[in-house]
PDB file with SEQRES, HELIX, SHEET and CRYST1 records, atoms N, CA, C and O in Angstrom:
SEQRES   1 A   52  MET ARG LEU GLY SER ALA ALA ALA GLY LEU THR VAL TRP          
SEQRES   2 A   52  SER GLY ALA LEU LEU SER SER LEU CYS CYS LEU LEU PRO          
SEQRES   3 A   52  LEU ALA VAL ILE VAL LEU GLY LEU GLY SER GLY ALA PHE          
SEQRES   4 A   52  MET ALA VAL THR ILE ARG ARG ARG HIS GLY VAL LEU PRO          
HELIX    1 AA1 LEU A    3  THR A   43  1                                  41    
CRYST1    1.000    1.000    1.000  90.00  90.00  90.00 P 1           1          
ATOM      1  N   MET A   1       0.894  45.124 106.680  1.00  0.00           N  
ATOM      2  CA  MET A   1       1.858  44.529 107.581  1.00  0.00           C  
ATOM      3  C   MET A   1       3.198  45.215 107.362  1.00  0.00           C  
ATOM      4  O   MET A   1       3.633  45.425 106.230  1.00  0.00           O  
ATOM      5  N   ARG A   2       3.825  45.549 108.447  1.00  0.00           N  
ATOM      6  CA  ARG A   2       5.127  46.193 108.336  1.00  0.00           C  
ATOM      7  C   ARG A   2       6.213  45.162 108.153  1.00  0.00           C  
ATOM      8  O   ARG A   2       6.058  43.994 108.512  1.00  0.00           O  
ATOM      9  N   LEU A   3       7.324  45.619 107.582  1.00  0.00           N  
ATOM     10  CA  LEU A   3       8.454  44.728 107.329  1.00  0.00           C  
ATOM     11  C   LEU A   3       9.044  44.207 108.636  1.00  0.00           C  
ATOM     12  O   LEU A   3       9.465  43.052 108.713  1.00  0.00           O  
ATOM     13  N   GLY A   4       9.075  45.051 109.656  1.00  0.00           N  
ATOM     14  CA  GLY A   4       9.643  44.648 110.946  1.00  0.00           C  
ATOM     15  C   GLY A   4       8.855  43.530 111.601  1.00  0.00           C  
ATOM     16  O   GLY A   4       9.445  42.618 112.180  1.00  0.00           O  
ATOM     17  N   SER A   5       7.545  43.583 111.520  1.00  0.00           N  
ATOM     18  CA  SER A   5       6.734  42.538 112.146  1.00  0.00           C  
ATOM     19  C   SER A   5       6.826  41.230 111.358  1.00  0.00           C  
ATOM     20  O   SER A   5       6.754  40.152 111.947  1.00  0.00           O  
ATOM     21  N   ALA A   6       6.984  41.311 110.044  1.00  0.00           N  
ATOM     22  CA  ALA A   6       7.154  40.091 109.248  1.00  0.00           C  
ATOM     23  C   ALA A   6       8.493  39.429 109.573  1.00  0.00           C  
ATOM     24  O   ALA A   6       8.571  38.206 109.685  1.00  0.00           O  
ATOM     25  N   ALA A   7       9.531  40.226 109.721  1.00  0.00           N  
ATOM     26  CA  ALA A   7      10.846  39.690 110.072  1.00  0.00           C  
ATOM     27  C   ALA A   7      10.814  39.081 111.468  1.00  0.00           C  
ATOM     28  O   ALA A   7      11.429  38.041 111.704  1.00  0.00           O  
ATOM     29  N   ALA A   8      10.106  39.717 112.394  1.00  0.00           N  
ATOM     30  CA  ALA A   8      10.003  39.181 113.750  1.00  0.00           C  
ATOM     31  C   ALA A   8       9.256  37.846 113.740  1.00  0.00           C  
ATOM     32  O   ALA A   8       9.640  36.912 114.444  1.00  0.00           O  
ATOM     33  N   GLY A   9       8.205  37.759 112.955  1.00  0.00           N  
ATOM     34  CA  GLY A   9       7.457  36.506 112.856  1.00  0.00           C  
ATOM     35  C   GLY A   9       8.306  35.392 112.260  1.00  0.00           C  
ATOM     36  O   GLY A   9       8.255  34.252 112.722  1.00  0.00           O  
ATOM     37  N   LEU A  10       9.080  35.717 111.243  1.00  0.00           N  
ATOM     38  CA  LEU A  10       9.960  34.729 110.624  1.00  0.00           C  
ATOM     39  C   LEU A  10      11.030  34.272 111.612  1.00  0.00           C  
ATOM     40  O   LEU A  10      11.372  33.091 111.653  1.00  0.00           O  
ATOM     41  N   THR A  11      11.549  35.185 112.393  1.00  0.00           N  
ATOM     42  CA  THR A  11      12.554  34.839 113.394  1.00  0.00           C  
ATOM     43  C   THR A  11      11.974  33.925 114.460  1.00  0.00           C  
ATOM     44  O   THR A  11      12.622  32.968 114.883  1.00  0.00           O  
ATOM     45  N   VAL A  12      10.763  34.214 114.892  1.00  0.00           N  
ATOM     46  CA  VAL A  12      10.115  33.391 115.915  1.00  0.00           C  
ATOM     47  C   VAL A  12       9.857  31.985 115.384  1.00  0.00           C  
ATOM     48  O   VAL A  12      10.126  31.007 116.080  1.00  0.00           O  
ATOM     49  N   TRP A  13       9.347  31.870 114.176  1.00  0.00           N  
ATOM     50  CA  TRP A  13       9.056  30.561 113.596  1.00  0.00           C  
ATOM     51  C   TRP A  13      10.335  29.747 113.362  1.00  0.00           C  
ATOM     52  O   TRP A  13      10.360  28.540 113.604  1.00  0.00           O  
ATOM     53  N   SER A  14      11.376  30.402 112.898  1.00  0.00           N  
ATOM     54  CA  SER A  14      12.632  29.672 112.687  1.00  0.00           C  
ATOM     55  C   SER A  14      13.234  29.230 114.018  1.00  0.00           C  
ATOM     56  O   SER A  14      13.807  28.143 114.100  1.00  0.00           O  
ATOM     57  N   GLY A  15      13.116  30.045 115.051  1.00  0.00           N  
ATOM     58  CA  GLY A  15      13.595  29.647 116.377  1.00  0.00           C  
ATOM     59  C   GLY A  15      12.804  28.482 116.938  1.00  0.00           C  
ATOM     60  O   GLY A  15      13.374  27.577 117.547  1.00  0.00           O  
ATOM     61  N   ALA A  16      11.503  28.497 116.740  1.00  0.00           N  
ATOM     62  CA  ALA A  16      10.669  27.386 117.208  1.00  0.00           C  
ATOM     63  C   ALA A  16      11.014  26.102 116.469  1.00  0.00           C  
ATOM     64  O   ALA A  16      11.058  25.030 117.072  1.00  0.00           O  
ATOM     65  N   LEU A  17      11.256  26.203 115.178  1.00  0.00           N  
ATOM     66  CA  LEU A  17      11.619  25.027 114.391  1.00  0.00           C  
ATOM     67  C   LEU A  17      12.960  24.460 114.848  1.00  0.00           C  
ATOM     68  O   LEU A  17      13.097  23.249 115.021  1.00  0.00           O  
ATOM     69  N   LEU A  18      13.940  25.325 115.040  1.00  0.00           N  
ATOM     70  CA  LEU A  18      15.259  24.868 115.474  1.00  0.00           C  
ATOM     71  C   LEU A  18      15.217  24.254 116.873  1.00  0.00           C  
ATOM     72  O   LEU A  18      15.906  23.269 117.135  1.00  0.00           O  
ATOM     73  N   SER A  19      14.426  24.820 117.760  1.00  0.00           N  
ATOM     74  CA  SER A  19      14.367  24.273 119.112  1.00  0.00           C  
ATOM     75  C   SER A  19      13.601  22.955 119.156  1.00  0.00           C  
ATOM     76  O   SER A  19      13.829  22.152 120.061  1.00  0.00           O  
ATOM     77  N   SER A  20      12.710  22.709 118.218  1.00  0.00           N  
ATOM     78  CA  SER A  20      11.983  21.441 118.213  1.00  0.00           C  
ATOM     79  C   SER A  20      12.807  20.306 117.619  1.00  0.00           C  
ATOM     80  O   SER A  20      12.446  19.140 117.774  1.00  0.00           O  
ATOM     81  N   LEU A  21      13.905  20.623 116.942  1.00  0.00           N  
ATOM     82  CA  LEU A  21      14.735  19.579 116.350  1.00  0.00           C  
ATOM     83  C   LEU A  21      15.379  18.681 117.396  1.00  0.00           C  
ATOM     84  O   LEU A  21      15.678  17.522 117.107  1.00  0.00           O  
ATOM     85  N   CYS A  22      15.599  19.186 118.594  1.00  0.00           N  
ATOM     86  CA  CYS A  22      16.211  18.359 119.633  1.00  0.00           C  
ATOM     87  C   CYS A  22      15.293  17.207 120.028  1.00  0.00           C  
ATOM     88  O   CYS A  22      15.764  16.183 120.525  1.00  0.00           O  
ATOM     89  N   CYS A  23      14.007  17.362 119.815  1.00  0.00           N  
ATOM     90  CA  CYS A  23      13.070  16.280 120.131  1.00  0.00           C  
ATOM     91  C   CYS A  23      12.707  15.472 118.891  1.00  0.00           C  
ATOM     92  O   CYS A  23      12.523  14.258 118.978  1.00  0.00           O  
ATOM     93  N   LEU A  24      12.604  16.117 117.755  1.00  0.00           N  
ATOM     94  CA  LEU A  24      12.140  15.437 116.550  1.00  0.00           C  
ATOM     95  C   LEU A  24      13.210  14.566 115.906  1.00  0.00           C  
ATOM     96  O   LEU A  24      12.889  13.494 115.392  1.00  0.00           O  
ATOM     97  N   LEU A  25      14.463  14.988 115.916  1.00  0.00           N  
ATOM     98  CA  LEU A  25      15.510  14.199 115.283  1.00  0.00           C  
ATOM     99  C   LEU A  25      15.742  12.849 115.976  1.00  0.00           C  
ATOM    100  O   LEU A  25      15.846  11.839 115.279  1.00  0.00           O  
ATOM    101  N   PRO A  26      15.829  12.782 117.307  1.00  0.00           N  
ATOM    102  CA  PRO A  26      15.960  11.460 117.932  1.00  0.00           C  
ATOM    103  C   PRO A  26      14.747  10.565 117.683  1.00  0.00           C  
ATOM    104  O   PRO A  26      14.891   9.354 117.517  1.00  0.00           O  
ATOM    105  N   LEU A  27      13.558  11.157 117.657  1.00  0.00           N  
ATOM    106  CA  LEU A  27      12.372  10.357 117.363  1.00  0.00           C  
ATOM    107  C   LEU A  27      12.421   9.805 115.947  1.00  0.00           C  
ATOM    108  O   LEU A  27      12.022   8.665 115.710  1.00  0.00           O  
ATOM    109  N   ALA A  28      12.905  10.601 115.012  1.00  0.00           N  
ATOM    110  CA  ALA A  28      13.017  10.130 113.630  1.00  0.00           C  
ATOM    111  C   ALA A  28      14.029   8.996 113.530  1.00  0.00           C  
ATOM    112  O   ALA A  28      13.808   8.041 112.787  1.00  0.00           O  
ATOM    113  N   VAL A  29      15.126   9.083 114.259  1.00  0.00           N  
ATOM    114  CA  VAL A  29      16.139   8.025 114.246  1.00  0.00           C  
ATOM    115  C   VAL A  29      15.559   6.741 114.839  1.00  0.00           C  
ATOM    116  O   VAL A  29      15.799   5.651 114.319  1.00  0.00           O  
ATOM    117  N   ILE A  30      14.801   6.869 115.917  1.00  0.00           N  
ATOM    118  CA  ILE A  30      14.192   5.692 116.540  1.00  0.00           C  
ATOM    119  C   ILE A  30      13.197   5.044 115.589  1.00  0.00           C  
ATOM    120  O   ILE A  30      13.181   3.822 115.438  1.00  0.00           O  
ATOM    121  N   VAL A  31      12.372   5.857 114.951  1.00  0.00           N  
ATOM    122  CA  VAL A  31      11.376   5.314 114.024  1.00  0.00           C  
ATOM    123  C   VAL A  31      12.058   4.639 112.841  1.00  0.00           C  
ATOM    124  O   VAL A  31      11.643   3.558 112.424  1.00  0.00           O  
ATOM    125  N   LEU A  32      13.087   5.255 112.302  1.00  0.00           N  
ATOM    126  CA  LEU A  32      13.795   4.651 111.179  1.00  0.00           C  
ATOM    127  C   LEU A  32      14.531   3.381 111.607  1.00  0.00           C  
ATOM    128  O   LEU A  32      14.590   2.413 110.849  1.00  0.00           O  
ATOM    129  N   GLY A  33      15.081   3.381 112.796  1.00  0.00           N  
ATOM    130  CA  GLY A  33      15.780   2.200 113.287  1.00  0.00           C  
ATOM    131  C   GLY A  33      14.837   1.029 113.502  1.00  0.00           C  
ATOM    132  O   GLY A  33      15.151  -0.104 113.137  1.00  0.00           O  
ATOM    133  N   LEU A  34      13.694   1.300 114.088  1.00  0.00           N  
ATOM    134  CA  LEU A  34      12.730   0.234 114.293  1.00  0.00           C  
ATOM    135  C   LEU A  34      12.172  -0.251 112.964  1.00  0.00           C  
ATOM    136  O   LEU A  34      11.922  -1.443 112.789  1.00  0.00           O  
ATOM    137  N   GLY A  35      11.979   0.666 112.033  1.00  0.00           N  
ATOM    138  CA  GLY A  35      11.455   0.279 110.730  1.00  0.00           C  
ATOM    139  C   GLY A  35      12.436  -0.595 109.970  1.00  0.00           C  
ATOM    140  O   GLY A  35      12.029  -1.571 109.341  1.00  0.00           O  
ATOM    141  N   SER A  36      13.721  -0.266 110.016  1.00  0.00           N  
ATOM    142  CA  SER A  36      14.700  -1.070 109.297  1.00  0.00           C  
ATOM    143  C   SER A  36      14.903  -2.417 109.982  1.00  0.00           C  
ATOM    144  O   SER A  36      15.176  -3.411 109.309  1.00  0.00           O  
ATOM    145  N   GLY A  37      14.776  -2.469 111.307  1.00  0.00           N  
ATOM    146  CA  GLY A  37      14.874  -3.741 112.002  1.00  0.00           C  
ATOM    147  C   GLY A  37      13.735  -4.682 111.630  1.00  0.00           C  
ATOM    148  O   GLY A  37      13.950  -5.879 111.442  1.00  0.00           O  
ATOM    149  N   ALA A  38      12.530  -4.142 111.525  1.00  0.00           N  
ATOM    150  CA  ALA A  38      11.393  -4.959 111.111  1.00  0.00           C  
ATOM    151  C   ALA A  38      11.564  -5.417 109.668  1.00  0.00           C  
ATOM    152  O   ALA A  38      11.207  -6.545 109.328  1.00  0.00           O  
ATOM    153  N   PHE A  39      12.107  -4.554 108.821  1.00  0.00           N  
ATOM    154  CA  PHE A  39      12.340  -4.921 107.422  1.00  0.00           C  
ATOM    155  C   PHE A  39      13.347  -6.055 107.331  1.00  0.00           C  
ATOM    156  O   PHE A  39      13.161  -6.995 106.559  1.00  0.00           O  
ATOM    157  N   MET A  40      14.414  -5.968 108.120  1.00  0.00           N  
ATOM    158  CA  MET A  40      15.433  -7.017 108.098  1.00  0.00           C  
ATOM    159  C   MET A  40      14.883  -8.321 108.652  1.00  0.00           C  
ATOM    160  O   MET A  40      15.223  -9.393 108.152  1.00  0.00           O  
ATOM    161  N   ALA A  41      14.039  -8.249 109.674  1.00  0.00           N  
ATOM    162  CA  ALA A  41      13.471  -9.463 110.247  1.00  0.00           C  
ATOM    163  C   ALA A  41      12.597 -10.189 109.235  1.00  0.00           C  
ATOM    164  O   ALA A  41      12.516 -11.418 109.248  1.00  0.00           O  
ATOM    165  N   VAL A  42      11.952  -9.446 108.370  1.00  0.00           N  
ATOM    166  CA  VAL A  42      11.074 -10.061 107.376  1.00  0.00           C  
ATOM    167  C   VAL A  42      11.867 -10.584 106.184  1.00  0.00           C  
ATOM    168  O   VAL A  42      11.538 -11.642 105.648  1.00  0.00           O  
ATOM    169  N   THR A  43      12.899  -9.871 105.759  1.00  0.00           N  
ATOM    170  CA  THR A  43      13.566 -10.207 104.509  1.00  0.00           C  
ATOM    171  C   THR A  43      14.747 -11.167 104.642  1.00  0.00           C  
ATOM    172  O   THR A  43      15.094 -11.834 103.667  1.00  0.00           O  
ATOM    173  N   ILE A  44      15.371 -11.259 105.805  1.00  0.00           N  
ATOM    174  CA  ILE A  44      16.538 -12.135 105.951  1.00  0.00           C  
ATOM    175  C   ILE A  44      16.060 -13.558 106.199  1.00  0.00           C  
ATOM    176  O   ILE A  44      15.212 -13.811 107.055  1.00  0.00           O  
ATOM    177  N   ARG A  45      16.624 -14.474 105.430  1.00  0.00           N  
ATOM    178  CA  ARG A  45      16.288 -15.882 105.606  1.00  0.00           C  
ATOM    179  C   ARG A  45      17.045 -16.430 106.812  1.00  0.00           C  
ATOM    180  O   ARG A  45      18.230 -16.154 107.002  1.00  0.00           O  
ATOM    181  N   ARG A  46      16.342 -17.204 107.610  1.00  0.00           N  
ATOM    182  CA  ARG A  46      16.967 -17.821 108.772  1.00  0.00           C  
ATOM    183  C   ARG A  46      17.185 -19.284 108.488  1.00  0.00           C  
ATOM    184  O   ARG A  46      16.291 -19.985 108.016  1.00  0.00           O  
ATOM    185  N   ARG A  47      18.385 -19.733 108.782  1.00  0.00           N  
ATOM    186  CA  ARG A  47      18.701 -21.162 108.641  1.00  0.00           C  
ATOM    187  C   ARG A  47      18.763 -21.777 110.034  1.00  0.00           C  
ATOM    188  O   ARG A  47      19.513 -21.313 110.893  1.00  0.00           O  
ATOM    189  N   HIS A  48      17.998 -22.784 110.244  1.00  0.00           N  
ATOM    190  CA  HIS A  48      17.975 -23.433 111.560  1.00  0.00           C  
ATOM    191  C   HIS A  48      19.228 -24.287 111.737  1.00  0.00           C  
ATOM    192  O   HIS A  48      19.632 -25.015 110.831  1.00  0.00           O  
ATOM    193  N   GLY A  49      19.820 -24.186 112.895  1.00  0.00           N  
ATOM    194  CA  GLY A  49      20.997 -24.982 113.191  1.00  0.00           C  
ATOM    195  C   GLY A  49      22.301 -24.321 112.771  1.00  0.00           C  
ATOM    196  O   GLY A  49      23.370 -24.872 113.034  1.00  0.00           O  
ATOM    197  N   VAL A  50      22.250 -23.157 112.126  1.00  0.00           N  
ATOM    198  CA  VAL A  50      23.458 -22.466 111.669  1.00  0.00           C  
ATOM    199  C   VAL A  50      23.521 -21.140 112.393  1.00  0.00           C  
ATOM    200  O   VAL A  50      22.562 -20.369 112.378  1.00  0.00           O  
ATOM    201  N   LEU A  51      24.637 -20.878 113.021  1.00  0.00           N  
ATOM    202  CA  LEU A  51      24.796 -19.598 113.697  1.00  0.00           C  
ATOM    203  C   LEU A  51      25.008 -18.495 112.673  1.00  0.00           C  
ATOM    204  O   LEU A  51      25.659 -18.717 111.652  1.00  0.00           O  
ATOM    205  N   PRO A  52      24.476 -17.331 112.927  1.00  0.00           N  
ATOM    206  CA  PRO A  52      24.640 -16.233 111.961  1.00  0.00           C  
ATOM    207  C   PRO A  52      26.053 -15.735 111.851  1.00  0.00           C  
ATOM    208  O   PRO A  52      26.325 -14.817 111.077  1.00  0.00           O  
TER     209      PRO A  52                                                      
END                                                                             
């Protein structure tokens, strides 16, 4: 394998990774947000008749 083709492959893979971040980062935020909301719903004690 030549050095030029290895560098080209690395450039292509890094470009693909960077371009996929626009879709993956918002999905990760949504998943983490929903996960923390479910965690809070389970762990926070609710008192009936008292406003939060």
